[in-house]
Structure formats: C-alpha cells, structure tokens
N, C-alpha and C positions, 0 to 999 in steps of 0.2 A: 572481211574485215572486222565489221561493227559485231561479227557473231565472235568473234575472239574477241574483243574487250570485254565481253557481254559475260562470255564464258571466266573472264580472266578476274573481272568483280564481283562474279559470284562465288567464283572458288575463295576470293579474299575474306568476301563476308560471313561464306561457310566455315571458315579455318580461324575468322577473328574469334576468341575467345568472350564468354558470357560474361557481363558485369557482376563482378559476384556478389552475392547476396549478403546482406546481414545477417551474423549469430542472431541467437536468444540475449547473449551475453552484451555486444555490441548494441542494440535496442537499448536493455535496459541502462546502462551507460549514458545513451544517449538522452534517454528519457532523464533521467538523473539531473544532467548538467543542464538541461533543457528548463528544470523547473528550480533550477538555481540549488539542490541539495547537494552537489559537489563540496558546496562551504561549508557542509554539514558537521563534519567529523571533527573538528575542534569549534563548539559555539554553546551557546546557553540560550535556552527558549524559555519563555513563559509563555501560559494561555489559560484560557478558562473552559469551563466544558460544562454545562450542567449544573451550573452554582455549584462548583470545585475548581482549586486551583491546580495546575499543572505546571511542572519547571523538570526542563532536563538538561542536565551537562553533560557534554561528549569532549571526550579528548583523544580520539586516536584507539577510538576502542577501549577507551575506560568511560564507562559510563555512570549516571547517578539519574534515575525517574523519581519525581515526588508526587505525591497528590495531597492535596488540605483539604478536609472535611469539617468543616465547621456547623455543628447543630448545638443550640442557646447558647449556653456560656463552657462547652466543650470542644477542642479542636483535635482532630486525628491525622496524624502526620504519617502517611505509607512511604516507604522508602524501599527502590528496589535499585539495586548496584551490582557489581561484578561480583559482590561478596554476599550474598540473597538478598535474604526481605527483612525490613525492622518494620515497627509497628510504634510510635510514639502517639501518647494521648497527654494532653498540656503539656507536651514538652518531656514527658517521662516513658523512656525504655517501658514497653509492654510484652508480658510474654505471649505468643500466639500459638494456639493450637498447633500442632505438626499439619492435620487436617485441614487446616484454614489454610496454611501458607500459599500454596500452591494457588489453591482461588483468589486470595488476595494479590497474589504477584500478577497472575494472569490478566486479571483486572485493571492493574495499573498500566501493563506492559502493552495491553492492548489498544487503550485511547495514545498512548504515545507512540506504537506502531502505525497506528491511521494516520494520524497529524502530518506524518512527514512521508507521506508516500509519495513518491517510487524509491525514497532512499532504502529502505530495510530489505528488497530484494536482491542484496547482492550478499545478504549475511549468510554465513557456512553452513548452517542449516536449510538453507535453500535450494530445490530444484527447479530449475525452470525450462520450460518447454517451450518451443515455437509454434503453434494452432497453424492451422489455414487463415490468411489474413479474411477479413468481414468488412463490409462497407454498412455503417449506422448511419440513418438519416444522410445519404449522400455522401457521407465522408468514409473514406479506404482506415481500416484499424489495422495494425499489427495485432494480435490475438495470443497473448503470453499465459501459459496454464503453470501455476507455483503449487508445487506440495514440499513439504517438509521430511527430512531425515529423523527418527526417532531419537537417534542421537542430539540433543541440543536443539529441538524442535519443540519442546515446552510440551506442557499435558496433550496440549490440543494439537499435537503433531501430523493427526491424519488428515484435518481439514484440508480442503483445495479453493483452492484462489484460481481468478481470472482477473486478467489485467488486458485493456485496451488503450493502447496507444496510436496515437495518430500516426500514420506513415508519415504527414510533410512537415510534421514540427518536432516532433517526438514527445508530446504533452500528452501524461494519460489524464482520461476523459470519463472513463468506467474503470467499475470494477464489482464483483461479486464473487461469494463465497459458500462453499459447503461445510457445516457443521454438525458437528454429530454429539455435541454435550446437550443437557438437558432434551434430550430427543430429538435434536436432530433440527434442519433447517437449512433453506438458502437465503440471502439477501443479494439484491444487487442493488447497486448506488451510481445515481450520477451527480454533476455537476448543479450544486445550484447557484453557489458565486465563490467567486475566486479573490486573493486578497494578495498583493504583493509586497512583502516588509523587507528592505535590507536585499533585493534581487532574490528572493526566495518566494514561493509560489506557494499558499497554502491552502485548501481547497474546503468547502463546505458542499456536504453532499445530500439528497433527496435520497429517502432508503427505503426500499420497496422489498415485499415477497411475492411469491406466485399467489394468483389465484387459486389455483390447482395446486397443490403441493407437490401431486406426482409428476415430476416433468424430467426431460432429459439434463441436467445441470450445462452441461454444454453447448446448450441451443436457446439459454436465457437472454441472449442478446435478440433473436428473434422474437421471443417472449415480449420483451423491451418495448421494440418494434410495432410489435402486434396489440399493445395495450393489453397483453394479460398481465401485467401487474398492480400490484395494489401498494400506495407509499402508505405508510406506517409510521414515519420521522422523520426527523430531521437532524443532522450531523452538524452541527456547528459550532467553533470555537469564534471567542471573544478575547477582544483586550490583548491579541497577541504582541508578542516584543522579542525581536531575537537580538544578539549578539553573535558576531565572527570572529575567530582569530585567526590569524595567520601561521 
C-alpha cells in the first residue's frame, strides 16, 4: 500500500507543471517598478553632473532634454526633443553644422539615458536578451543583454550593453557596455551610492575599464570579481529634484 501511495505522489509531482520562468520583459518591468521609474512617464527631473545643469521633462513619450553649460559670461543651452536638436547661446538660437548635430545630441541623450536606468530599457529600438543567471559577490543576478535596432537606435546603435538585476528585489546593481566610437572600448559600473527622491532610486557609479583590453565582453562580471578592472572615474549626480504627475 505504501508503495502504491509513494508512486502516486511521485506521479503527481512529475506531472505538476514547473513554475513559469520570468521573461526578460517581465524582469525589466519589475526592475523599473522596483526603482520607482514607473512614475517617470509624466515627470520633470533636474540635476547637476560635472558642473553642468540638466533637466528632463517627459509626458507619455513627449520629451525635452536640456543641458546648460556656463563658461565665463556665456551660457550654452542644448535642447533635445521629439522635434530634434537645438542650441542656444545666451538665449539666442544658433545654427549648428550638420556634422555636429548628432554628436551634441548623443552627448545630451547619453547623460539623461544613464541617469534614469533601467527606465530606458523598454524603448522601441531596444532588443533585450536574457543570458544565464550569475552570482556576483554571493548575490544572484539576472543578466540582461541589450542591443539596438539601426532604425531608432541612434548613431551608436551597434553598442552592446549588459545589466545585472538582483533576483530577490529586481534592483539594478551593475551595468557594462561595449562601444565602437573613438576607437572603441569597454566600461563597467558598480554602485557607489544611491538616493531615493520622491520614491525614485537614483544611482551614482564607479566607472571601470579592463586592465587588459582584449577580453570577452560577456565575462566582464568575472573580471570585476577577480579584480581585473581599473577604476577610471566616478559618475555622480548632484542636487537632484523630481516632480511627478498623475
């Protein structure tokens, strides 16, 4: 009788469906919510980065990113929006050569993109792929690879990004990217500090590069654990203010 009951239980367990795994889209959505960036669709954000002032207004896909640079008595305001890029010097609209528009646009967009990660990982031009989970310093992470379509992915559409999202609370802890402009290179970032403002998690990073440039980019998390990366800079946002709207 016991044998029959054991076989019945074994059969039930064998036939019981496995708990469905999360898709990469679900993981990213949970990470966005865990960081409070689900509130960002209608918002105004201001911060300072490397002696420049930045502001971003978002309204369900309508956006305007600004960067203000002051030097002596001159003020340059770069504005990137759905309608394109414009530059103002001392509040006067200035003609920018076509050869420089993409450079200035990418420069402004890059700072705003990194400032609110993982919010931008659901952009239309983003291709997300879930790689094998890893453990870094004893903590398990989902490892997400991001590439971009040429249409809508910007001038640097062929860059490759990696994001490490904790499996327990879905918070982003590490990121890395491989770029091809200006000779190319690889960068890895870990969290230096974080601040929560109006329920939104903003991160400051330590920025690293490999000591040996000839690496397998997908294994950069192992290089980090083994101390094979060199710190080259810090990414620190100051005087952050956030206003969100329903």
